N, C-alpha and C positions, 0 to 999 in steps of 0.2 A: 454323519462322523466318530470317528473314532472314541470312550469316555475316555475324559484325561484319566493321565499316569500320574496315581498319588496314591499312595500308600492308606488302606482304610483308615487306620489311626486318626491322619491327614486328612482326610474326606471327614470323619464323627465329628471332629472340635472345626471346621472351616462350616459343618453343614449347623452344628449348636451356634456357632458366632454370627453368621450371614442370616440365621433363623429363617432356611428352607433343604427341605428336602433332600437329602441326602441321593436318590433318583436324577433328585433334579440339578443334582453341584453334576455330579458324574457327568453328564451330558452335555454338561452347559458352554459353550464358546469360551475361548480362552480368552481373548478381547473380550465380554461379558464380565468373568470374574476377575482377570483386572483390575476391572473397573469397578467390581464390587470389594474388594481387596483395597484399593487406593480409599474408596471413601472409608469405609473398618479406623480403616488406619488413619487415615483424617478428621474420625469424631475424639478416637481412643487420645489420638493426639489433642485433641483441645479438654476433654475430659481431666488427659493427667495436666492441662498444667493449667486449669481451674482449682484442680486438688496441691500441688506443690507450685507454687512461685515461688523459689528457691531455685529447683531447675533449669 
């Protein structure tokens, strides 16, 4: 399997947000990464909805 084609900066940010090592992130299958990003976005949306009821 080929490593993900993302920049080093993006890999570092995703690694921090997903709380996984960069090495695991770079060799993660794309469909798993997309699933984790979807979950992260859903959590952020819930967090934002709770903090900003006007939005």
